C-alpha positions in Angstrom: 91.1 102.5 105.0 94.8 100.3 105.4 98.1 102.9 106.2 100.8 101.1 104.1 103.9 102.0 104.8 106.7 103.6 102.2 108.1 101.3 100.4 111.1 103.5 99.0 109.5 103.1 95.1 107.6 106.7 94.9 106.1 107.6 92.1 104.0 110.5 91.2 102.0 109.6 88.0 98.5 109.2 88.7 96.0 109.7 92.2 98.4 107.5 93.8 102.1 106.2 94.4 102.5 102.6 92.8 105.0 102.2 95.7 102.7 102.0 98.4 99.3 102.2 97.3 98.6 105.7 99.6 97.5 108.9 97.5 99.6 111.7 96.8 97.4 114.0 98.8 98.1 111.3 101.9 101.4 111.7 101.2 101.4 115.4 101.0 99.6 115.8 104.0 102.3 113.3 106.3 105.2 115.1 105.0 104.5 118.7 106.8 103.4 116.6 110.1 106.9 114.2 110.2 108.7 117.3 109.5 106.8 119.2 113.0 107.7 116.4 114.6 111.6 115.6 113.3 111.8 119.4 114.0 110.4 119.5 117.4 112.8 116.5 118.6 115.9 118.3 117.2 114.6 121.6 119.4 114.7 119.2 122.3 117.6 117.8 121.4 116.7 113.8 122.0 119.5 111.8 121.8 116.5 108.9 122.2 115.2 109.0 118.8 113.6 106.0 118.3 112.5 106.1 122.1 111.0 109.4 121.2 109.4 107.9 118.4 107.7 104.8 119.7 106.1 107.4 122.8 104.3 109.0 119.9 103.4 106.1 118.0 101.8 104.9 121.4 100.4 107.9 121.9 98.7 107.7 118.3 97.7 104.5 119.3 95.7 106.1 122.5 94.1 108.2 121.1 93.2 106.9 118.4 91.8 104.0 121.0 89.9 106.3 123.0 86.0 106.1 122.6 86.0 103.5 120.3 
């Protein structure tokens, strides 16, 4: 499965968003994950949000590639 980012043209009819094509279940499960990452950055008081986001993305890529 390939990830598709939000296009800002969200719909909630059917089983998938017509804007990005992701299932509503996938979108719903991602929301608290993103909220937790944002809350952590705010708690830490990070001023360099872009570096934080890039670091998180790098960690995800690293963890996903382990053992593959």
